[in-house]
All heavy atoms as a GROMACS GRO file, in nm:
protein
  593
    1GLN      N    1  -0.651  -1.472  -0.267
    1GLN     CA    2  -0.627  -1.337  -0.319
    1GLN      C    3  -0.750  -1.291  -0.394
    1GLN      O    4  -0.804  -1.362  -0.477
    1GLN     CB    5  -0.505  -1.337  -0.411
    1GLN     CG    6  -0.484  -1.205  -0.482
    1GLN     CD    7  -0.358  -1.207  -0.566
    1GLN    OE1    8  -0.262  -1.270  -0.533
    1GLN    NE2    9  -0.360  -1.136  -0.675
    2GLU      N   10  -0.792  -1.172  -0.361
    2GLU     CA   11  -0.909  -1.112  -0.425
    2GLU      C   12  -0.878  -1.079  -0.570
    2GLU      O   13  -0.772  -1.026  -0.601
    2GLU     CB   14  -0.945  -0.984  -0.350
    2GLU     CG   15  -1.057  -0.905  -0.410
    2GLU     CD   16  -1.080  -0.775  -0.336
    2GLU    OE1   17  -1.011  -0.750  -0.235
    2GLU    OE2   18  -1.166  -0.699  -0.379
    3GLU      N   19  -0.968  -1.112  -0.658
    3GLU     CA   20  -0.951  -1.082  -0.799
    3GLU      C   21  -0.993  -0.937  -0.824
    3GLU      O   22  -1.094  -0.892  -0.774
    3GLU     CB   23  -1.037  -1.176  -0.883
    3GLU     CG   24  -1.020  -1.158  -1.032
    3GLU     CD   25  -0.882  -1.199  -1.081
    3GLU    OE1   26  -0.821  -1.290  -1.021
    3GLU    OE2   27  -0.836  -1.141  -1.181
    4ILE      N   28  -0.913  -0.866  -0.901
    4ILE     CA   29  -0.948  -0.729  -0.940
    4ILE      C   30  -1.027  -0.737  -1.070
    4ILE      O   31  -0.976  -0.782  -1.172
    4ILE     CB   32  -0.824  -0.641  -0.960
    4ILE    CG1   33  -0.741  -0.634  -0.831
    4ILE    CG2   34  -0.866  -0.501  -1.002
    4ILE    CD1   35  -0.613  -0.553  -0.846
    5ALA      N   36  -1.151  -0.691  -1.064
    5ALA     CA   37  -1.237  -0.696  -1.183
    5ALA      C   38  -1.192  -0.593  -1.286
    5ALA      O   39  -1.172  -0.476  -1.254
    5ALA     CB   40  -1.381  -0.670  -1.144
    6ILE      N   41  -1.172  -0.636  -1.408
    6ILE     CA   42  -1.144  -0.545  -1.519
    6ILE      C   43  -1.275  -0.510  -1.588
    6ILE      O   44  -1.303  -0.395  -1.618
    6ILE     CB   45  -1.045  -0.609  -1.618
    6ILE    CG1   46  -0.911  -0.638  -1.550
    6ILE    CG2   47  -1.026  -0.519  -1.741
    6ILE    CD1   48  -0.839  -0.516  -1.497
    7PHE      N   49  -1.357  -0.610  -1.612
    7PHE     CA   50  -1.489  -0.590  -1.671
    7PHE      C   51  -1.593  -0.630  -1.567
    7PHE      O   52  -1.627  -0.747  -1.553
    7PHE     CB   53  -1.505  -0.674  -1.799
    7PHE     CG   54  -1.405  -0.637  -1.904
    7PHE    CD1   55  -1.298  -0.720  -1.932
    7PHE    CD2   56  -1.416  -0.518  -1.974
    7PHE    CE1   57  -1.204  -0.685  -2.028
    7PHE    CE2   58  -1.324  -0.483  -2.071
    7PHE     CZ   59  -1.218  -0.567  -2.098
    8ALA      N   60  -1.642  -0.533  -1.494
    8ALA     CA   61  -1.735  -0.560  -1.386
    8ALA      C   62  -1.876  -0.584  -1.439
    8ALA      O   63  -1.912  -0.538  -1.548
    8ALA     CB   64  -1.735  -0.443  -1.288
    9GLN      N   65  -1.954  -0.654  -1.360
    9GLN     CA   66  -2.092  -0.686  -1.397
    9GLN      C   67  -2.192  -0.586  -1.340
    9GLN      O   68  -2.308  -0.587  -1.379
    9GLN     CB   69  -2.127  -0.827  -1.349
    9GLN     CG   70  -2.039  -0.934  -1.408
    9GLN     CD   71  -2.048  -0.939  -1.560
    9GLN    OE1   72  -2.157  -0.938  -1.615
    9GLN    NE2   73  -1.934  -0.943  -1.627
   10ASP      N   74  -2.147  -0.501  -1.247
   10ASP     CA   75  -2.237  -0.401  -1.189
   10ASP      C   76  -2.155  -0.282  -1.140
   10ASP      O   77  -2.032  -0.286  -1.137
   10ASP     CB   78  -2.322  -0.460  -1.076
   10ASP     CG   79  -2.237  -0.524  -0.967
   10ASP    OD1   80  -2.150  -0.454  -0.910
   10ASP    OD2   81  -2.258  -0.642  -0.937
   11THR      N   82  -2.224  -0.176  -1.102
   11THR     CA   83  -2.156  -0.051  -1.062
   11THR      C   84  -2.069  -0.072  -0.940
   11THR      O   85  -1.956  -0.023  -0.934
   11THR     CB   86  -2.260   0.059  -1.036
   11THR    OG1   87  -2.338   0.078  -1.154
   11THR    CG2   88  -2.193   0.189  -0.997
   12ARG      N   89  -2.119  -0.143  -0.842
   12ARG     CA   90  -2.042  -0.165  -0.719
   12ARG      C   91  -1.909  -0.233  -0.748
   12ARG      O   92  -1.804  -0.191  -0.700
   12ARG     CB   93  -2.124  -0.246  -0.620
   12ARG     CG   94  -2.052  -0.271  -0.491
   12ARG     CD   95  -2.136  -0.355  -0.396
   12ARG     NE   96  -2.057  -0.387  -0.280
   12ARG     CZ   97  -2.104  -0.386  -0.159
   12ARG    NH1   98  -2.230  -0.358  -0.136
   12ARG    NH2   99  -2.025  -0.417  -0.058
   13ALA      N  100  -1.912  -0.338  -0.828
   13ALA     CA  101  -1.789  -0.411  -0.862
   13ALA      C  102  -1.696  -0.324  -0.946
   13ALA      O  103  -1.574  -0.329  -0.931
   13ALA     CB  104  -1.823  -0.540  -0.937
   14ALA      N  105  -1.755  -0.240  -1.033
   14ALA     CA  106  -1.673  -0.152  -1.117
   14ALA      C  107  -1.600  -0.049  -1.032
   14ALA      O  108  -1.481  -0.024  -1.051
   14ALA     CB  109  -1.760  -0.082  -1.221
   15VAL      N  110  -1.671   0.011  -0.937
   15VAL     CA  111  -1.610   0.112  -0.850
   15VAL      C  112  -1.504   0.047  -0.761
   15VAL      O  113  -1.393   0.099  -0.745
   15VAL     CB  114  -1.717   0.185  -0.768
   15VAL    CG1  115  -1.654   0.274  -0.662
   15VAL    CG2  116  -1.807   0.267  -0.860
   16ALA      N  117  -1.538  -0.066  -0.702
   16ALA     CA  118  -1.442  -0.135  -0.613
   16ALA      C  119  -1.317  -0.178  -0.689
   16ALA      O  120  -1.204  -0.157  -0.642
   16ALA     CB  121  -1.509  -0.256  -0.548
   17GLY      N  122  -1.336  -0.237  -0.807
   17GLY     CA  123  -1.221  -0.280  -0.887
   17GLY      C  124  -1.138  -0.163  -0.936
   17GLY      O  125  -1.015  -0.168  -0.935
   18GLY      N  126  -1.206  -0.056  -0.976
   18GLY     CA  127  -1.134   0.063  -1.021
   18GLY      C  128  -1.052   0.126  -0.910
   18GLY      O  129  -0.938   0.168  -0.931
   19ALA      N  130  -1.111   0.134  -0.791
   19ALA     CA  131  -1.040   0.193  -0.677
   19ALA      C  132  -0.918   0.109  -0.639
   19ALA      O  133  -0.809   0.163  -0.613
   19ALA     CB  134  -1.135   0.207  -0.558
   20LEU      N  135  -0.935  -0.023  -0.637
   20LEU     CA  136  -0.823  -0.110  -0.602
   20LEU      C  137  -0.713  -0.104  -0.709
   20LEU      O  138  -0.595  -0.093  -0.676
   20LEU     CB  139  -0.872  -0.254  -0.582
   20LEU     CG  140  -0.769  -0.355  -0.534
   20LEU    CD1  141  -0.701  -0.309  -0.406
   20LEU    CD2  142  -0.835  -0.490  -0.514
   21ASN      N  143  -0.753  -0.107  -0.836
   21ASN     CA  144  -0.654  -0.093  -0.944
   21ASN      C  145  -0.580   0.040  -0.935
   21ASN      O  146  -0.458   0.045  -0.956
   21ASN     CB  147  -0.723  -0.105  -1.081
   21ASN     CG  148  -0.734  -0.246  -1.128
   21ASN    OD1  149  -0.635  -0.318  -1.134
   21ASN    ND2  150  -0.854  -0.286  -1.161
   22ALA      N  151  -0.652   0.146  -0.906
   22ALA     CA  152  -0.589   0.279  -0.895
   22ALA      C  153  -0.491   0.283  -0.778
   22ALA      O  154  -0.380   0.336  -0.793
   22ALA     CB  155  -0.696   0.386  -0.879
   23ALA      N  156  -0.528   0.227  -0.665
   23ALA     CA  157  -0.439   0.226  -0.549
   23ALA      C  158  -0.312   0.146  -0.578
   23ALA      O  159  -0.201   0.191  -0.548
   23ALA     CB  160  -0.512   0.169  -0.427
   24VAL      N  161  -0.328   0.029  -0.636
   24VAL     CA  162  -0.212  -0.056  -0.669
   24VAL      C  163  -0.121   0.015  -0.768
   24VAL      O  164   0.002   0.019  -0.751
   24VAL     CB  165  -0.259  -0.193  -0.724
   24VAL    CG1  166  -0.144  -0.270  -0.784
   24VAL    CG2  167  -0.327  -0.272  -0.613
   25ALA      N  168  -0.178   0.074  -0.872
   25ALA     CA  169  -0.098   0.144  -0.973
   25ALA      C  170  -0.023   0.262  -0.912
   25ALA      O  171   0.095   0.283  -0.943
   25ALA     CB  172  -0.187   0.191  -1.088
   26LEU      N  173  -0.089   0.338  -0.827
   26LEU     CA  174  -0.025   0.453  -0.763
   26LEU      C  175   0.092   0.408  -0.676
   26LEU      O  176   0.202   0.463  -0.683
   26LEU     CB  177  -0.125   0.532  -0.680
   26LEU     CG  178  -0.067   0.646  -0.598
   26LEU    CD1  179  -0.012   0.756  -0.689
   26LEU    CD2  180  -0.171   0.702  -0.504
   27ILE      N  181   0.069   0.307  -0.594
   27ILE     CA  182   0.174   0.258  -0.504
   27ILE      C  183   0.291   0.204  -0.585
   27ILE      O  184   0.408   0.233  -0.554
   27ILE     CB  185   0.118   0.151  -0.409
   27ILE    CG1  186   0.017   0.215  -0.312
   27ILE    CG2  187   0.230   0.082  -0.333
   27ILE    CD1  188  -0.068   0.114  -0.238
   28GLU      N  189   0.263   0.128  -0.689
   28GLU     CA  190   0.370   0.073  -0.774
   28GLU      C  191   0.451   0.185  -0.839
   28GLU      O  192   0.574   0.181  -0.842
   28GLU     CB  193   0.311  -0.017  -0.882
   28GLU     CG  194   0.252  -0.146  -0.831
   28GLU     CD  195   0.355  -0.256  -0.810
   28GLU    OE1  196   0.472  -0.236  -0.845
   28GLU    OE2  197   0.316  -0.362  -0.758
   29ARG      N  198   0.384   0.284  -0.895
   29ARG     CA  199   0.453   0.392  -0.966
   29ARG      C  200   0.538   0.476  -0.873
   29ARG      O  201   0.655   0.501  -0.900
   29ARG     CB  202   0.351   0.479  -1.038
   29ARG     CG  203   0.419   0.590  -1.116
   29ARG     CD  204   0.322   0.668  -1.197
   29ARG     NE  205   0.396   0.771  -1.270
   29ARG     CZ  206   0.342   0.852  -1.355
   29ARG    NH1  207   0.213   0.844  -1.382
   29ARG    NH2  208   0.414   0.943  -1.416
   30VAL      N  209   0.480   0.520  -0.762
   30VAL     CA  210   0.554   0.606  -0.670
   30VAL      C  211   0.670   0.530  -0.606
   30VAL      O  212   0.781   0.582  -0.595
   30VAL     CB  213   0.459   0.664  -0.562
   30VAL    CG1  214   0.537   0.734  -0.453
   30VAL    CG2  215   0.360   0.760  -0.626
   31SER      N  216   0.647   0.405  -0.568
   31SER     CA  217   0.756   0.329  -0.505
   31SER      C  218   0.868   0.302  -0.605
   31SER      O  219   0.986   0.305  -0.568
   31SER     CB  220   0.704   0.199  -0.444
   31SER     OG  221   0.653   0.114  -0.544
   32ALA      N  222   0.835   0.276  -0.730
   32ALA     CA  223   0.939   0.255  -0.831
   32ALA      C  224   1.025   0.380  -0.848
   32ALA      O  225   1.148   0.370  -0.857
   32ALA     CB  226   0.876   0.214  -0.964
   33ARG      N  227   0.962   0.495  -0.850
   33ARG     CA  228   1.037   0.620  -0.863
   33ARG      C  229   1.124   0.645  -0.740
   33ARG      O  230   1.239   0.688  -0.751
   33ARG     CB  231   0.942   0.737  -0.885
   33ARG     CG  232   0.877   0.733  -1.024
   33ARG     CD  233   0.789   0.851  -1.048
   33ARG     NE  234   0.867   0.974  -1.049
   33ARG     CZ  235   0.813   1.095  -1.042
   33ARG    NH1  236   0.682   1.110  -1.036
   33ARG    NH2  237   0.890   1.202  -1.043
   34MET      N  238   1.069   0.618  -0.623
   34MET     CA  239   1.146   0.639  -0.500
   34MET      C  240   1.265   0.544  -0.493
   34MET      O  241   1.375   0.584  -0.457
   34MET     CB  242   1.055   0.620  -0.378
   34MET     CG  243   0.951   0.730  -0.364
   34MET     SD  244   0.833   0.701  -0.232
   34MET     CE  245   0.937   0.720  -0.089
   35LEU      N  246   1.242   0.417  -0.528
   35LEU     CA  247   1.352   0.320  -0.526
   35LEU      C  248   1.460   0.356  -0.626
   35LEU      O  249   1.579   0.338  -0.599
   35LEU     CB  250   1.299   0.180  -0.552
   35LEU     CG  251   1.216   0.118  -0.440
   35LEU    CD1  252   1.152  -0.012  -0.486
   35LEU    CD2  253   1.300   0.096  -0.315
   36ALA      N  254   1.420   0.408  -0.742
   36ALA     CA  255   1.518   0.450  -0.843
   36ALA      C  256   1.604   0.564  -0.789
   36ALA      O  257   1.724   0.570  -0.815
   36ALA     CB  258   1.448   0.492  -0.972
   37GLU      N  259   1.543   0.652  -0.714
   37GLU     CA  260   1.617   0.767  -0.661
   37GLU      C  261   1.699   0.730  -0.537
   37GLU      O  262   1.811   0.778  -0.519
   37GLU     CB  263   1.520   0.880  -0.625
   37GLU     CG  264   1.592   1.008  -0.586
   37GLU     CD  265   1.497   1.125  -0.575
   37GLU    OE1  266   1.404   1.136  -0.658
   37GLU    OE2  267   1.517   1.205  -0.483
   38LEU      N  268   1.644   0.644  -0.452
   38LEU     CA  269   1.711   0.611  -0.326
   38LEU      C  270   1.813   0.499  -0.338
   38LEU      O  271   1.900   0.485  -0.255
   38LEU     CB  272   1.607   0.575  -0.219
   38LEU     CG  273   1.513   0.688  -0.181
   38LEU    CD1  274   1.404   0.637  -0.088
   38LEU    CD2  275   1.590   0.804  -0.116
   39GLY      N  276   1.799   0.414  -0.439
   39GLY     CA  277   1.895   0.306  -0.460
   39GLY      C  278   1.852   0.174  -0.400
   39GLY      O  279   1.744   0.160  -0.341
   40GLU      N  280   1.938   0.076  -0.414
   40GLU     CA  281   1.908  -0.062  -0.377
   40GLU      C  282   1.880  -0.083  -0.229
   40GLU      O  283   1.809  -0.175  -0.194
   40GLU     CB  284   2.023  -0.153  -0.420
   40GLU     CG  285   2.037  -0.168  -0.569
   40GLU     CD  286   1.918  -0.240  -0.630
   40GLU    OE1  287   1.870  -0.338  -0.571
   40GLU    OE2  288   1.873  -0.198  -0.736
   41GLY      N  289   1.934  -0.002  -0.141
   41GLY     CA  290   1.916  -0.023   0.003
   41GLY      C  291   1.780   0.020   0.056
   41GLY      O  292   1.746  -0.010   0.169
   42ALA      N  293   1.703   0.089  -0.026
   42ALA     CA  294   1.574   0.139   0.019
   42ALA      C  295   1.475   0.024   0.037
   42ALA      O  296   1.484  -0.078  -0.029
   42ALA     CB  297   1.519   0.240  -0.081
   43GLN      N  298   1.382   0.044   0.130
   43GLN     CA  299   1.280  -0.056   0.157
   43GLN      C  300   1.142   0.006   0.143
   43GLN      O  301   1.124   0.125   0.167
   43GLN     CB  302   1.297  -0.112   0.298
   43GLN     CG  303   1.430  -0.182   0.319
   43GLN     CD  304   1.443  -0.235   0.460
   43GLN    OE1  305   1.351  -0.231   0.540
   43GLN    NE2  306   1.561  -0.285   0.492
   44CYS      N  307   1.045  -0.076   0.108
   44CYS     CA  308   0.907  -0.031   0.094
   44CYS      C  309   0.822  -0.095   0.202
   44CYS      O  310   0.823  -0.217   0.219
   44CYS     CB  311   0.852  -0.070  -0.043
   44CYS     SG  312   0.931   0.014  -0.180
   45TYR      N  313   0.749  -0.011   0.274
   45TYR     CA  314   0.658  -0.057   0.378
   45TYR      C  315   0.516  -0.021   0.339
   45TYR      O  316   0.492   0.081   0.276
   45TYR     CB  317   0.692   0.007   0.512
   45TYR     CG  318   0.831  -0.026   0.559
   45TYR    CD1  319   0.933   0.067   0.549
   45TYR    CD2  320   0.860  -0.150   0.613
   45TYR    CE1  321   1.061   0.037   0.590
   45TYR    CE2  322   0.988  -0.182   0.654
   45TYR     CZ  323   1.089  -0.087   0.643
   45TYR     OH  324   1.215  -0.118   0.684
   46LEU      N  325   0.422  -0.103   0.379
   46LEU     CA  326   0.282  -0.078   0.350
   46LEU      C  327   0.206  -0.084   0.482
   46LEU      O  328   0.221  -0.179   0.558
   46LEU     CB  329   0.228  -0.183   0.252
   46LEU     CG  330   0.093  -0.155   0.192
   46LEU    CD1  331   0.100  -0.031   0.101
   46LEU    CD2  332   0.044  -0.273   0.112
   47THR      N  333   0.126   0.019   0.507
   47THR     CA  334   0.050   0.025   0.631
   47THR      C  335  -0.089   0.078   0.601
   47THR      O  336  -0.119   0.121   0.491
   47THR     CB  337   0.125   0.113   0.735
   47THR    OG1  338   0.063   0.096   0.863
   47THR    CG2  339   0.128   0.258   0.694
   48GLY      N  340  -0.173   0.075   0.698
   48GLY     CA  341  -0.308   0.127   0.682
   48GLY      C  342  -0.411   0.015   0.682
   48GLY      O  343  -0.379  -0.102   0.664
   49GLY      N  344  -0.535   0.054   0.699
   49GLY     CA  345  -0.643  -0.042   0.712
   49GLY      C  346  -0.666  -0.130   0.591
   49GLY      O  347  -0.712  -0.244   0.603
   50GLU      N  348  -0.636  -0.080   0.472
   50GLU     CA  349  -0.658  -0.158   0.349
   50GLU      C  350  -0.531  -0.228   0.301
   50GLU      O  351  -0.533  -0.293   0.196
   50GLU     CB  352  -0.712  -0.068   0.239
   50GLU     CG  353  -0.854  -0.018   0.265
   50GLU     CD  354  -0.957  -0.131   0.269
   50GLU    OE1  355  -0.954  -0.218   0.180
   50GLU    OE2  356  -1.038  -0.132   0.363
   51ALA      N  357  -0.423  -0.216   0.375
   51ALA     CA  358  -0.296  -0.278   0.334
   51ALA      C  359  -0.310  -0.428   0.307
   51ALA      O  360  -0.259  -0.477   0.206
   51ALA     CB  361  -0.187  -0.251   0.437
   52PRO      N  362  -0.380  -0.504   0.392
   52PRO     CA  363  -0.392  -0.648   0.363
   52PRO      C  364  -0.467  -0.675   0.232
   52PRO      O  365  -0.443  -0.777   0.167
   52PRO     CB  366  -0.472  -0.702   0.482
   52PRO     CG  367  -0.448  -0.604   0.591
   52PRO     CD  368  -0.435  -0.470   0.523
   53ARG      N  369  -0.556  -0.587   0.192
   53ARG     CA  370  -0.630  -0.604   0.067
   53ARG      C  371  -0.545  -0.569  -0.054
   53ARG      O  372  -0.558  -0.630  -0.160
   53ARG     CB  373  -0.754  -0.516   0.071
   53ARG     CG  374  -0.844  -0.534  -0.046
   53ARG     CD  375  -0.974  -0.460  -0.026
   53ARG     NE  376  -1.052  -0.468  -0.147
   53ARG     CZ  377  -1.125  -0.371  -0.195
   53ARG    NH1  378  -1.134  -0.258  -0.130
   53ARG    NH2  379  -1.191  -0.386  -0.306
   54VAL      N  380  -0.458  -0.469  -0.038
   54VAL     CA  381  -0.376  -0.420  -0.150
   54VAL      C  382  -0.250  -0.505  -0.168
   54VAL      O  383  -0.209  -0.532  -0.281
   54VAL     CB  384  -0.339  -0.272  -0.126
   54VAL    CG1  385  -0.242  -0.222  -0.231
   54VAL    CG2  386  -0.464  -0.185  -0.124
   55LEU      N  387  -0.191  -0.547  -0.060
   55LEU     CA  388  -0.060  -0.615  -0.062
   55LEU      C  389  -0.051  -0.732  -0.160
   55LEU      O  390   0.048  -0.743  -0.233
   55LEU     CB  391  -0.022  -0.660   0.079
   55LEU     CG  392   0.118  -0.716   0.096
   55LEU    CD1  393   0.224  -0.611   0.064
   55LEU    CD2  394   0.137  -0.768   0.238
   56PRO      N  395  -0.150  -0.820  -0.169
   56PRO     CA  396  -0.137  -0.934  -0.261
   56PRO      C  397  -0.128  -0.893  -0.408
   56PRO      O  398  -0.083  -0.973  -0.491
   56PRO     CB  399  -0.266  -1.015  -0.239
   56PRO     CG  400  -0.318  -0.970  -0.108
   56PRO     CD  401  -0.273  -0.829  -0.090
   57HIS      N  402  -0.166  -0.771  -0.441
   57HIS     CA  403  -0.165  -0.726  -0.580
   57HIS      C  404  -0.037  -0.652  -0.618
   57HIS      O  405  -0.017  -0.619  -0.734
   57HIS     CB  406  -0.286  -0.636  -0.607
   57HIS     CG  407  -0.415  -0.705  -0.578
   57HIS    ND1  408  -0.467  -0.803  -0.660
   57HIS    CD2  409  -0.501  -0.694  -0.474
   57HIS    CE1  410  -0.581  -0.846  -0.608
   57HIS    NE2  411  -0.603  -0.782  -0.496
   58LEU      N  412   0.048  -0.625  -0.519
   58LEU     CA  413   0.173  -0.553  -0.544
   58LEU      C  414   0.285  -0.649  -0.577
   58LEU      O  415   0.283  -0.766  -0.538
   58LEU     CB  416   0.211  -0.471  -0.420
   58LEU     CG  417   0.115  -0.359  -0.381
   58LEU    CD1  418   0.153  -0.303  -0.245
   58LEU    CD2  419   0.114  -0.250  -0.486
   59ARG      N  420   0.387  -0.597  -0.646
   59ARG     CA  421   0.505  -0.678  -0.672
   59ARG      C  422   0.571  -0.712  -0.539
   59ARG      O  423   0.538  -0.654  -0.435
   59ARG     CB  424   0.602  -0.600  -0.761
   59ARG     CG  425   0.652  -0.472  -0.696
   59ARG     CD  426   0.754  -0.400  -0.780
   59ARG     NE  427   0.774  -0.265  -0.734
   59ARG     CZ  428   0.832  -0.228  -0.621
   59ARG    NH1  429   0.879  -0.320  -0.538
   59ARG    NH2  430   0.847  -0.103  -0.588
   60ASP      N  431   0.662  -0.805  -0.541
   60ASP     CA  432   0.734  -0.843  -0.419
   60ASP      C  433   0.817  -0.725  -0.370
   60ASP      O  434   0.856  -0.638  -0.447
   60ASP     CB  435   0.824  -0.963  -0.445
   60ASP     CG  436   0.745  -1.090  -0.469
   60ASP    OD1  437   0.630  -1.097  -0.424
   60ASP    OD2  438   0.799  -1.182  -0.533
   61GLY      N  439   0.847  -0.726  -0.243
   61GLY     CA  440   0.936  -0.625  -0.188
   61GLY      C  441   0.869  -0.529  -0.092
   61GLY      O  442   0.935  -0.442  -0.036
   62PHE      N  443   0.739  -0.544  -0.069
   62PHE     CA  444   0.670  -0.459   0.027
   62PHE      C  445   0.657  -0.533   0.158
   62PHE      O  446   0.614  -0.648   0.161
   62PHE     CB  447   0.531  -0.420  -0.024
   62PHE     CG  448   0.534  -0.317  -0.132
   62PHE    CD1  449   0.549  -0.355  -0.265
   62PHE    CD2  450   0.523  -0.183  -0.102
   62PHE    CE1  451   0.552  -0.262  -0.366
   62PHE    CE2  452   0.528  -0.088  -0.203
   62PHE     CZ  453   0.542  -0.128  -0.334
   63THR      N  454   0.692  -0.466   0.268
   63THR     CA  455   0.679  -0.525   0.400
   63THR      C  456   0.560  -0.461   0.470
   63THR      O  457   0.556  -0.339   0.485
   63THR     CB  458   0.806  -0.498   0.484
   63THR    OG1  459   0.919  -0.553   0.415
   63THR    CG2  460   0.796  -0.558   0.622
   64PRO      N  461   0.462  -0.542   0.512
   64PRO     CA  462   0.348  -0.484   0.582
   64PRO      C  463   0.383  -0.453   0.728
   64PRO      O  464   0.447  -0.533   0.796
   64PRO     CB  465   0.242  -0.594   0.574
   64PRO     CG  466   0.319  -0.720   0.560
   64PRO     CD  467   0.447  -0.685   0.487
   65ILE      N  468   0.343  -0.336   0.771
   65ILE     CA  469   0.356  -0.296   0.912
   65ILE      C  470   0.219  -0.241   0.953
   65ILE      O  471   0.187  -0.126   0.921
   65ILE     CB  472   0.467  -0.193   0.935
   65ILE    CG1  473   0.601  -0.247   0.886
   65ILE    CG2  474   0.474  -0.154   1.082
   65ILE    CD1  475   0.716  -0.152   0.906
   66PRO      N  476   0.137  -0.322   1.020
   66PRO     CA  477  -0.002  -0.287   1.044
   66PRO      C  478  -0.025  -0.155   1.118
   66PRO      O  479  -0.118  -0.083   1.086
   66PRO     CB  480  -0.055  -0.404   1.126
   66PRO     CG  481   0.034  -0.518   1.090
   66PRO     CD  482   0.168  -0.457   1.066
   67ASN      N  483   0.056  -0.124   1.215
   67ASN     CA  484   0.030  -0.007   1.298
   67ASN      C  485   0.142   0.096   1.294
   67ASN      O  486   0.178   0.154   1.396
   67ASN     CB  487   0.004  -0.050   1.442
   67ASN     CG  488  -0.118  -0.139   1.454
   67ASN    OD1  489  -0.225  -0.103   1.407
   67ASN    ND2  490  -0.101  -0.256   1.512
   68LEU      N  491   0.198   0.120   1.178
   68LEU     CA  492   0.314   0.207   1.165
   68LEU      C  493   0.286   0.348   1.218
   68LEU      O  494   0.368   0.404   1.291
   68LEU     CB  495   0.360   0.214   1.020
   68LEU     CG  496   0.487   0.295   0.993
   68LEU    CD1  497   0.604   0.237   1.070
   68LEU    CD2  498   0.517   0.296   0.844
   69VAL      N  499   0.173   0.405   1.186
   69VAL     CA  500   0.141   0.541   1.232
   69VAL      C  501   0.129   0.543   1.384
   69VAL      O  502   0.184   0.632   1.449
   69VAL     CB  503   0.011   0.592   1.166
   69VAL    CG1  504  -0.033   0.724   1.227
   69VAL    CG2  505   0.032   0.608   1.015
   70LEU      N  506   0.062   0.445   1.441
   70LEU     CA  507   0.049   0.440   1.586
   70LEU      C  508   0.183   0.418   1.654
   70LEU      O  509   0.211   0.477   1.760
   70LEU     CB  510  -0.050   0.331   1.627
   70LEU     CG  511  -0.194   0.354   1.583
   70LEU    CD1  512  -0.282   0.235   1.622
   70LEU    CD2  513  -0.250   0.483   1.639
   71GLU      N  514   0.269   0.337   1.594
   71GLU     CA  515   0.402   0.317   1.650
   71GLU      C  516   0.482   0.447   1.646
   71GLU      O  517   0.553   0.480   1.741
   71GLU     CB  518   0.476   0.207   1.573
   71GLU     CG  519   0.418   0.069   1.596
   71GLU     CD  520   0.486  -0.039   1.514
   71GLU    OE1  521   0.601  -0.019   1.469
   71GLU    OE2  522   0.422  -0.144   1.494
   72GLY      N  523   0.470   0.522   1.537
   72GLY     CA  524   0.537   0.650   1.528
   72GLY      C  525   0.486   0.750   1.630
   72GLY      O  526   0.564   0.823   1.692
   73LEU      N  527   0.355   0.754   1.651
   73LEU     CA  528   0.297   0.842   1.752
   73LEU      C  529   0.344   0.803   1.892
   73LEU      O  530   0.367   0.891   1.977
   73LEU     CB  531   0.145   0.839   1.744
   73LEU     CG  532   0.085   0.906   1.621
   73LEU    CD1  533  -0.065   0.881   1.617
   73LEU    CD2  534   0.116   1.055   1.618
   74ALA      N  535   0.359   0.674   1.918
   74ALA     CA  536   0.409   0.629   2.048
   74ALA      C  537   0.552   0.675   2.070
   74ALA      O  538   0.588   0.718   2.180
   74ALA     CB  539   0.399   0.477   2.058
   75VAL      N  540   0.634   0.670   1.966
   75VAL     CA  541   0.773   0.718   1.977
   75VAL      C  542   0.773   0.867   2.008
   75VAL      O  543   0.846   0.915   2.096
   75VAL     CB  544   0.851   0.689   1.847
   75VAL    CG1  545   0.985   0.763   1.846
   75VAL    CG2  546   0.871   0.540   1.830
   76ILE      N  547   0.690   0.944   1.938
   76ILE     CA  548   0.682   1.088   1.962
   76ILE      C  549   0.634   1.117   2.103
   76ILE      O  550   0.688   1.204   2.172
   76ILE     CB  551   0.591   1.155   1.857
   76ILE    CG1  552   0.657   1.150   1.721
   76ILE    CG2  553   0.560   1.299   1.896
   76ILE    CD1  554   0.567   1.190   1.606
   77ALA      N  555   0.534   1.042   2.150
   77ALA     CA  556   0.483   1.060   2.287
   77ALA      C  557   0.592   1.033   2.388
   77ALA      O  558   0.605   1.106   2.487
   77ALA     CB  559   0.363   0.970   2.310
   78ASP      N  560   0.673   0.929   2.365
   78ASP     CA  561   0.783   0.897   2.458
   78ASP      C  562   0.887   1.010   2.459
   78ASP      O  563   0.946   1.038   2.562
   78ASP     CB  564   0.849   0.765   2.420
   78ASP     CG  565   0.765   0.645   2.460
   78ASP    OD1  566   0.673   0.660   2.541
   78ASP    OD2  567   0.792   0.534   2.407
   79LEU      N  568   0.911   1.071   2.345
   79LEU     CA  569   1.009   1.179   2.338
   79LEU      C  570   0.960   1.304   2.410
   79LEU      O  571   1.041   1.387   2.453
   79LEU     CB  572   1.039   1.214   2.191
   79LEU     CG  573   1.111   1.107   2.112
   79LEU    CD1  574   1.121   1.148   1.965
   79LEU    CD2  575   1.250   1.081   2.169
   80GLN      N  576   0.828   1.319   2.424
   80GLN     CA  577   0.771   1.436   2.489
   80GLN      C  578   0.776   1.426   2.642
   80GLN      O  579   0.754   1.526   2.711
   80GLN     CB  580   0.624   1.456   2.446
   80GLN     CG  581   0.607   1.475   2.298
   80GLN     CD  582   0.678   1.597   2.244
   80GLN    OE1  583   0.672   1.704   2.305
   80GLN    NE2  584   0.745   1.583   2.132
   81LYS      N  585   0.806   1.311   2.695
   81LYS     CA  586   0.811   1.289   2.841
   81LYS      C  587   0.929   1.358   2.903
   81LYS      O  588   1.032   1.374   2.856
   81LYS     CB  589   0.812   1.140   2.875
   81LYS     CG  590   0.683   1.073   2.839
   81LYS     CD  591   0.692   0.926   2.874
   81LYS     CE  592   0.566   0.854   2.833
   81LYS     NZ  593   0.570   0.714   2.863
   0.00000   0.00000   0.00000
C-alpha cells in the first residue's frame, strides 16, 4: 500500500500526496452521505484508472469494478440495436 505523505520532502511528493488525500477524503465524505440517505442496502463501487491507487486508502465496503463505464456503454449500445 502506497503511503500518503503528510509532510512531503519536495513539491512533487506534496502535490501527489495532497491530491491523493483530497480524492480519498472526497470519496469518503460523499459516500458516507449517500449511504446515510440510501440506507444499509446501498453499495459503493469504485472505478476509473486511479481506483487501484485510491482503494487501499478507503474504509472497507468499496467494490472495485475496473471497466464500469465501458460496461455501461456496452449495455447502451446493445439497447440501440
